[in-house]
Structure formats: structure tokens, C-alpha cells
VOBA-1610 file (N, C-alpha, C; in pm, whole numbers, padded with zeros to 5 digits, always signed):
BEGIN
Unk+13953+12676+09867Unk+13810+12706+09866Unk+13733+12599+09789Unk+13786+12558+09673Unk+13718+12456+09594Unk+13712+12324+09669Unk+13817+12296+09745Unk+13820+12172+09823Unk+13710+12174+09930Unk+13690+12289+09992Unk+13586+12302+10093Unk+13448+12286+10030Unk+13426+12342+09912Unk+13299+12328+09842Unk+13274+12181+09805Unk+13381+12114+09764Unk+13369+11973+09728Unk+13324+11891+09849Unk+13387+11912+09965Unk+13352+11835+10084Unk+13211+11870+10134Unk+13170+11994+10119Unk+13034+12034+10154Unk+12935+11961+10065Unk+12962+11961+09935Unk+12876+11892+09839Unk+12871+11742+09870Unk+12986+11683+09898Unk+12994+11541+09928Unk+12913+11509+10054Unk+12927+11590+10156Unk+12853+11568+10281Unk+12704+11577+10260Unk+12658+11676+10184Unk+12516+11690+10157Unk+12465+11575+10073Unk+12545+11530+09979Unk+12505+11416+09895Unk+12490+11290+09978Unk+12583+11267+10068Unk+12576+11148+10153Unk+12457+11156+10248Unk+12430+11275+10299Unk+12317+11293+10389Unk+12186+11264+10318Unk+12169+11317+10197Unk+12044+11293+10126Unk+12034+11148+10082Unk+12143+11085+10047Unk+12140+10944+10008Unk+12105+10855+10126Unk+12145+10896+10246Unk+12117+10813+10363Unk+11969+10813+10400Unk+11893+10915+10354Unk+11750+10918+10385Unk+11668+10857+10272Unk+11729+10829+10157Unk+11658+10765+10048Unk+11647+10616+10078Unk+11540+10555+10032Unk+11527+10412+10049Unk+11501+10369+10191Unk+11441+10455+10269Unk+11407+10421+10407Unk+11258+10435+10427Unk+11206+10358+10520Unk+11066+10372+10557Unk+11053+10499+10640Unk+10963+10585+10600Unk+10938+10709+10673Unk+10820+10687+10766Unk+10822+10750+10881Unk+10713+10736+10977Unk+10627+10862+10975Unk+10496+10843+10970Unk+10402+10955+10971Unk+10291+10927+11072Unk+10232+11032+11124Unk+10119+11018+11215Unk+09994+10985+11133Unk+09892+10932+11197Unk+09767+10906+11124Unk+09710+11034+11059Unk+09719+11145+11129Unk+09667+11271+11075Unk+09745+11312+10950Unk+09879+11301+10955Unk+09961+11334+10839Unk+09927+11241+10723Unk+09914+11113+10755Unk+09886+11013+10653Unk+09752+11041+10586Unk+09652+11075+10664Unk+09520+11104+10610Unk+09523+11226+10518Unk+09592+11331+10559Unk+09601+11453+10478Unk+09686+11430+10354Unk+09802+11367+10369Unk+09893+11347+10257Unk+09836+11253+10152Unk+09764+11151+10195Unk+09707+11053+10102Unk+09608+11120+10007Unk+09546+11227+10053Unk+09452+11300+09968Unk+09526+11379+09860Unk+09649+11420+09890Unk+09727+11503+09797Unk+09797+11421+09690Unk+09844+11303+09726Unk+09916+11219+09631Unk+09834+11093+09606Unk+09858+11031+09495Unk+09787+10907+09464Unk+09856+10794+09540Unk+09813+10773+09662Unk+09876+10675+09750Unk+09782+10557+09774Unk+09842+10446+09813Unk+09765+10328+09850Unk+09790+10296+09996Unk+09683+10263+10067Unk+09697+10216+10204Unk+09718+10065+10197Unk+09811+10016+10276Unk+09840+09873+10282Unk+09825+09826+10426Unk+09725+09745+10451Unk+09695+09691+10583Unk+09760+09554+10593Unk+09852+09535+10688Unk+09925+09408+10700Unk+09879+09327+10821Unk+09761+09357+10873Unk+09707+09285+10988Unk+09643+09153+10945Unk+09601+09075+11043Unk+09535+08948+11015Unk+09394+08972+10961Unk+09334+08867+10906Unk+09197+08878+10854Unk+09099+08913+10965Unk+09120+08858+11084Unk+09031+08891+11198Unk+09037+09040+11229Unk+09157+09096+11233Unk+09172+09239+11261Unk+09109+09321+11149Unk+09135+09283+11024Unk+09081+09352+10907Unk+08929+09357+10913Unk+08867+09243+10947Unk+08721+09235+10949Unk+08657+09320+11057Unk+08731+09354+11161Unk+08679+09441+11267Unk+08679+09587+11224Unk+08758+09621+11123Unk+08764+09758+11073Unk+08897+09785+11005Unk+08894+09871+10903Unk+09013+09907+10828Unk+08989+10039+10755Unk+09091+10091+10695Unk+09079+10214+10617Unk+09015+10178+10484Unk+08909+10249+10449Unk+08838+10220+10324Unk+08932+10231+10205Unk+08926+10131+10118Unk+09008+10129+09998Unk+09146+10068+10018Unk+09177+10029+10141Unk+09309+09972+10170Unk+09325+09836+10103Unk+09448+09803+10073Unk+09486+09671+10024Unk+09515+09587+10149Unk+09465+09465+10153Unk+09489+09379+10268Unk+09584+09266+10232Unk+09701+09265+10294Unk+09799+09157+10279Unk+09850+09123+10419Unk+09809+09011+10471Unk+09848+08968+10606Unk+09997+08933+10609Unk+10071+09005+10691Unk+10215+08983+10704Unk+10248+08839+10741Unk+10159+08773+10815Unk+10185+08637+10861Unk+10154+08529+10758Unk+10089+08565+10647Unk+10059+08466+10544Unk+10186+08426+10470Unk+10192+08300+10432Unk+10308+08249+10359Unk+10327+08318+10224Unk+10219+08368+10166Unk+10228+08431+10034Unk+10248+08582+10040Unk+10278+08635+10158Unk+10290+08780+10175Unk+10391+08840+10077Unk+10510+08784+10074Unk+10615+08840+09988Unk+10580+08828+09840Unk+10522+08716+09800Unk+10485+08700+09659Unk+10373+08797+09621Unk+10283+08827+09715Unk+10177+08925+09688Unk+10234+09066+09679Unk+10334+09097+09762Unk+10400+09228+09755Unk+10463+09250+09618Unk+10520+09144+09563Unk+10587+09153+09432Unk+10492+09195+09322Unk+10363+09176+09341Unk+10263+09212+09241Unk+10231+09361+09242Unk+10271+09431+09347Unk+10240+09573+09361Unk+10340+09659+09283Unk+10295+09776+09240Unk+10379+09872+09167Unk+10480+09935+09263Unk+10606+09914+09239Unk+10712+09962+09328Unk+10732+10113+09322Unk+10672+10178+09225Unk+10688+10323+09211Unk+10576+10403+09277Unk+10472+10335+09322Unk+10361+10404+09389Unk+10400+10439+09533Unk+10319+10525+09592Unk+10335+10562+09733Unk+10247+10469+09816Unk+10305+10409+09921Unk+10231+10317+10008Unk+10237+10365+10152Unk+10119+10371+10214Unk+10106+10398+10356Unk+10071+10265+10422Unk+10165+10210+10496Unk+10151+10077+10554Unk+10110+10090+10700Unk+10015+10005+10740Unk+09974+10008+10881Unk+09938+09869+10929Unk+09947+09854+11061Unk+09902+09732+11131Unk+09822+09781+11252Unk+09826+09709+11361Unk+09749+09750+11479Unk+09817+09866+11553Unk+09948+09851+11581Unk+10017+09956+11658Unk+10147+10006+11594Unk+10189+09946+11483Unk+10305+09998+11411Unk+10424+09904+11396Unk+10428+09794+11468Unk+10543+09703+11461Unk+10549+09620+11334Unk+10439+09554+11302Unk+10436+09471+11181Unk+10448+09555+11055Unk+10387+09673+11058Unk+10394+09759+10940Unk+10536+09811+10918Unk+10610+09835+11026Unk+10750+09876+11013Unk+10830+09762+10950Unk+10804+09640+10994Unk+10871+09523+10938Unk+10837+09506+10790Unk+10709+09519+10757Unk+10665+09508+10618Unk+10728+09618+10532Unk+10733+09738+10587Unk+10792+09850+10514Unk+10939+09827+10482Unk+11012+09776+10579Unk+11154+09745+10556Unk+11169+09639+10448Unk+11082+09541+10450Unk+11084+09436+10348Unk+11058+09499+10210Unk+10963+09590+10205Unk+10930+09656+10079Unk+11047+09737+10025Unk+11116+09810+10112Unk+11232+09888+10070Unk+11338+09795+10012Unk+11363+09683+10078Unk+11463+09586+10029Unk+11422+09527+09895Unk+11293+09523+09869Unk+11242+09471+09742Unk+11243+09576+09632Unk+11278+09701+09666Unk+11288+09805+09565Unk+11175+09905+09562Unk+11083+09900+09659Unk+10977+10001+09666Unk+11041+10134+09703Unk+10993+10241+09643Unk+11059+10371+09657Unk+10997+10462+09762Unk+10867+10455+09782Unk+10796+10548+09871Unk+10709+10472+09969Unk+10766+10440+10084Unk+10696+10361+10185Unk+10690+10440+10315Unk+10569+10452+10369Unk+10546+10524+10493Unk+10480+10431+10594Unk+10526+10434+10717Unk+10470+10355+10825Unk+10387+10447+10914Unk+10264+10404+10946Unk+10179+10486+11031Unk+10214+10466+11178Unk+10255+10573+11241Unk+10289+10572+11383Unk+10165+10539+11466Unk+10175+10436+11548Unk+10063+10398+11633Unk+09962+10307+11567Unk+09978+10283+11436Unk+09893+10191+11364Unk+09745+10228+11360Unk+09665+10127+11328Unk+09521+10147+11315Unk+09457+10190+11445Unk+09514+10148+11557Unk+09461+10192+11687Unk+09470+10344+11699Unk+09582+10402+11658Unk+09599+10547+11663Unk+09507+10616+11562Unk+09487+10552+11447Unk+09398+10606+11343Unk+09256+10622+11398Unk+09204+10515+11460Unk+09067+10522+11511Unk+09058+10613+11633Unk+09162+10613+11716Unk+09163+10702+11833Unk+09159+10848+11791Unk+09217+10879+11673Unk+09217+11015+11621Unk+09082+11050+11556Unk+08991+10952+11551Unk+08859+10978+11494Unk+08858+10979+11341Unk+08958+10919+11280Unk+08965+10916+11134Unk+08875+10805+11079Unk+08828+10818+10955Unk+08727+10725+10903Unk+08780+10582+10882Unk+08694+10487+10920Unk+08725+10346+10903Unk+08597+10273+10865Unk+08613+10156+10810Unk+08499+10076+10768Unk+08523+09930+10801Unk+08418+09853+10808Unk+08429+09708+10828Unk+08378+09636+10703Unk+08360+09707+10594Unk+08309+09648+10470Unk+08421+09607+10380
//
């Protein structure tokens, strides 16, 4: 019986460890609601042209394609919660994976990106 309990515990431990340190995917609606509950930062990894057309108010802008992207990421607090987005979700997934490898603990990728955010009627600004 103790052996069975040990293997159950081991299996649950491995399962929970396998979900730690991964980029989690959330919908724009989830992201909007959750960001209000926790002290989270939005991270926009699109180009300056895309950013200037509109973005989530208060977001941090770091263009994934800039040569200094990784060095700028290193300046961010690795213990904060980050909601990362791009136009449709590909670049933000890549940025999120990079962040996890750098030791960031709470990284979320917005499913569908900024396009899905605006399509859902969520607030955006061009300022």
C-alpha cells in the first residue's frame, strides 16, 4: 500500500512539475479579466508600426525583431506576471518561450493576439 501511495505521489509531482515553467495560453477575455485581479504587465512584442496603430493601454513595448530585445527583457522583473501579445499569437509565443528560458515564472500568451483583442471589443489605444 505504501508503495502505491509513493508512486501516486511521484506521478502527481511529475505532472505538476511538467506544467511549471511553461508559457500558458489565455484568451483575450481571460487576459483582460485576470489582469485586473493580479498585478500583471502587458508586453507587446510587435513592431513600432503595429504598436503605433494601437495597443493595450499601459503595455510595455519591446519589438521581438529588435537586436536589443533580449537585453531589454533582462531588465524586467522575472517574478512578475506578464501577458505577452503580438498580432496573432506567433511572435508572442516565441517571446514567451524565451522568457521562460531566461527564468521568468509567470508568462501568458494571448491566443489570437491583438487582432483577437480588438475583435472582442476590448479597450485599446494609439497613445
